[in-house]
N, C-alpha and C positions, 0 to 999 in steps of 0.2 A: 728359070730359077731352079737350082739343084735342091735336093730334098733338104739337105742340112741347112741350107741357107734360108729355106722356107721357115723351118722349124726356129732358127736363130731370130728371123724377123718377127715371128710370133711368140717369141720366148716370154714376154711380160704377160700377155693374156693367158698363155698356157700355164704359167706359174700361178696366175691368180685361180685358175680352174683346179690346179693341183692343191693349192692351199685350201680352197673350199672343200675339195674332196676329203682331205684329211680332217678339217674341222667337222664336216658332216658325220664321219663314220666314229669320231672319237665319242666314247660312252663314258658314264659315271661308273661303269663296271669295268675294271682294268682288263680282264681277260678279254672282253669284246673289244676294247680298244686296240689291244696288242694284236689280236688275231685279224681284226679288220685292216689295221694298218701295214700287216705284214705283207701281203700281196701289192698294196699300194706302193710300198718302198721298194719293191723289186723292180718298179718301172714298168715300161711297155712303150708301144709306138704311140698311144694315144691317139690313133688315127680317127676315131669318132669325135672326140672334141675338135680336131683339126677340121674335120669336115663340117661341124657345127659352125665354128668360127667363119671358115672360108665362105659358106652358104649364106651366113649372116650378112656378108658383103653386098648381096644382092638387093638387101632392103635397107633399113634405116639402122645400120650397125649400132648395138648397144652392148657392151660386154657384161653389164649387170643382167640384162635379159638373156643372154645367150648362155651365161653360167647356168641359168635355171634349166636348160636343156642340156647342156654338155655334161654337167656333173651328174646328173641322174642316168643319162646314157652310157657313161663310162662306169658308173657304180653298178649298173644292171648287168654289163659285160663282166665286170669283176666278180659279182656274185654268181653268175653262170660259171665261171671258171673254179670256184671254189666248190660248187656243187659237182662239177664235171670230174674234178681230181678224186672225189669220194667214188663217184661211179666207176672211174677208169682205174682206182687204186693207184694213182699216180704219186711217186715219191718226190719228184721235182718238176718246177715250172719256173721258165726264166733262169734257170741256174740256181734257183733256191728252193730249199725244202717247201712242199705244199703245206697248207693248213693242216690238212687231215694227218700228213706225216709228222709234222711237228707237235700237234696235239692229238686228237684222234677224230673219228668219223662224226661223233655226235657234236662236238665243238665245231666242226667244219661245217656241218648241215645248218645249225642255228646261226652260225656267222654269216652264211650266204642268205639265210632268211633275213637277217637284221639289216644287211646291206640293201636288199631289195626293198625292204620296208623304209629305209632312210632315203633311198633314191625317190620313192614316191612322195615322201614328205616335201623333197626340195621342189619336185615339179609342181605340185599344188600351190606354190607361190606365184606362179604363172597364171594369171586369169585369162587363160584361153583353153576353154573346154576341149576344143578340136584337139589340141595337142595331147592333152590327158587321155583322149579316146585313142589316138593313134599309138601312144606309147604302151597303153595297157593292152591293146590288141596285139602289139608286137610281142609283148611279154607271153601272151597266151600262145602264140604261135611258136615261140622259141621253146617252150615246154612240151608242145606237141612234137616238134623236131627232135629234142631229147629222148623223149619217149620212143619215137620212131628208131632212133639209133640203137637204143637198148634192145628194142624188139628185133632188130637186124644183126645183132652181134653174131659173128660167125656165120652169117647166111651167105653162102658162096654162089647163091642162085638170084641174088637180088639185081634188079635192073637199073641201068643207067638213069633212067627216069626217077626211079625211087631215090637213088643218090642225090640227084639234082634238087628234088623236092625237098629232102631232108636239110641239105646245106642252104637252101633258101631260107628255111625257116630257122636254122641254126645260126647262121652267120650273115647272110646277105641281107636280111630284112632290117637288122639292127643298124647295119651301116646304110642302108637306103633311108631310112627315117632320120638318121643323123643328118643326112643333107637336106632332106624335106623339110624338117622341123626348124633347122638353122633359118631357113628361108621363111617359113611361118612366124616364126617367133618376131622377126623383124619386119613382117607385113610386106614382104615381096610379093609380087603378082603370083596368082595361082599356077599360071602357065610356067612360070619360073621353077616354083616349088616341085610342080609335077615332073619337069625335066630333070631337076635335081634328084628326085626320087629314083627316075629310072637310070640316071648315071650311077648313083650309090649301089642300086641293085645289081648292076653289071660289074661294078667293081668288087662288091662283096662276093659274087660268085666266083670271080677270078681269084680274090684273096683266099678263099677257102680251098680252091682246087691247089693253088701254089702250096697253100700250108700242108696239104696231103701230101704233096710231091717232095716238099722238104723234109718231111717225117720219113721218107724212103730214101731220099739222095743227100740230105744234108748231114752235117756232122754234130756230134753232140755240143760241142763248144759253140756253134753257130746257133743251133735251135733250142739250146738249154734243156734237152732231155735226150735220152738214147735213141738213135734212129731205130724205126721199126715199132715205136711204142704203140701205134695205131693197131698193127697186127696182133701185138701180144695182148692188147685189150679186147680184141675181137672185132674191132672196127674196120669193116671191108671198105676202102676208099677207092676212088675212081681209078687210079693206075692199076689197082689190085684186080678190079672188075674187067678192065680191058685185057690184063694179062690172062685171066681166067679164060678169056674168049679164044685164046691162041691154044690150038689142040696140042701144039708141039710141047708145051710145058704145063697144060691144065692138070695131068694127073700127078707129076711131082709136086706142083704148087699145092694142090688139094692135100697131099699126104703131110706136107709141112704144116699148113693150116690146121689140119686136124690134131697133129701133135702138140701145137700150141693150145689148142682149145681143150685136149684132154689132160693137159698139165696144168689147166687153169692159169695160163700165162706165164708159168714158171720156165717154160722150154723157151731156148734162144731162137730168136726170129731171123738171125743173120741168113740163114739159109734161104728162107722165104724172100726176104729182102733181095737177095742176089737174084733170084729168078726173075722177080719183077723188074729189077734193073736191066736184066738181060734182054727184055722184051719191048717192043715197039709201043707199048701202053704208056710209057713214060712221056715219049714224044706226042702221042695222040692226046693225052691229058693236057700237056703244055700248048698244043694247038687251041684245044677248047678254051683254055683260059685266055689265050691270045684272042680269040674270037671275042669273048666277053669284053675284054679291054677295048677292042675296036667298036664295039657297040656303045661303050661307055663315052668314048671319045667323040663319036658321031652324035650322040645326044647333046654334048656340049655345044655343038654347032647352033642349037636353038637359044643359047644363052646370050645375054648382052656381053660385048667384048670389053671386060674389065679384067684386072690383074687376076682376081680370084679365080677366073675362068681358066687361065693359063697355069694357075698354081694347081687346080684340080687336075688337070691334065698331067701336069709332072707327077702327081702321086698315083695317078692312074698307071702310067708308064713304070713307075718304081714298083708297084704292086705286081706287075708282070714279070718283072726281072729281079725280084729281091731274093736274097740267099739266107735271110733269117726272119 
C-alpha cells in the first residue's frame, strides 16, 4: 500500500486524534489557544500517531485507548518544535511563521511548556504506569539531546558518534516509543513491543539523517524553510561532519562556517552548502540512513504477518526516500 493510500485508510482514526489534540490545547486564555493551535493547523506528517495506531493492531485495537498515547506523543513533539524555533531563531516552519516569529520568544516558551503539560494530562488518563514511566523518561532524554545540540553549535570537531547519540535523543527515541507504546497500550506481547521499539528506533535515526540531508539538498518549497538553515543556526549535521573529513574542502568549508558563526547567523550559508553538496559526504550520509532502514525492515521479520506489518515496512521505505 502506498503512503497516501495508507493515510486515506486511516483517515477517520487520524482525524479523531487531530480533533483531540485541538481540544486538548484549547485554553480559556485566548492567546494560549491561538498560539497552541497555530502549529497544529500548519499540519505535519503525523508519523508518530500513525506508528501508534499501526502498532496497536498487534494487540487488542482500541482507538479510545490509543488516542491517550498518540495525542500526548504528537503534542510533545509539537512542544519541542516551539522551543526549537526559539533556540534556533527560526522564522518559518512548514512554510508558516513560527510562534516566536508571530508573537515573541516569551510567548513561545510558555506555549511549549503549556503543550507539554497538556500532553501529560492526557496520558495520565491511561492507567498503565509503565507507559507513564517510558514517556517521561523519553522527555528527559529529549531535553538532554537539545542541550547537547546547543553545546555543539559550530563545533566543527564533533564526532559522528556524538551526532548519532544526539539524534537518538532528539528524534529517534520519540519515534521508537510511539511504536512501543502503541503495542503496550493494547496489551500486545512484550516480544512484539520490544521489536516495535527497535523498528521505530532505526526508522527514527534514518528520519533525522534524511531531515538533515533535506536541509542541505531540498528546496524551500519542499521543506518549508530556506536550505542551509541548520548551518546558519550552528547545527553541524552528519553530511557536514563527513565533508569536514575531506581535506580537499575542509579549509574553505571551515572558513565559510566561521563567517556564519561570526555574523551570528546573518551571513548567507549558500557557499558552505555548495561545498557540502560537492562532497561525497551526502552519499555517505544517505548510505547510513539506508542501513538504518534495512535494520528496521529486518526487525519487522520478528512480528506476526498482519497488514500493519506491511504498512510499517511501507512507511520505513518512504522515510528513506522522502523529499519533504
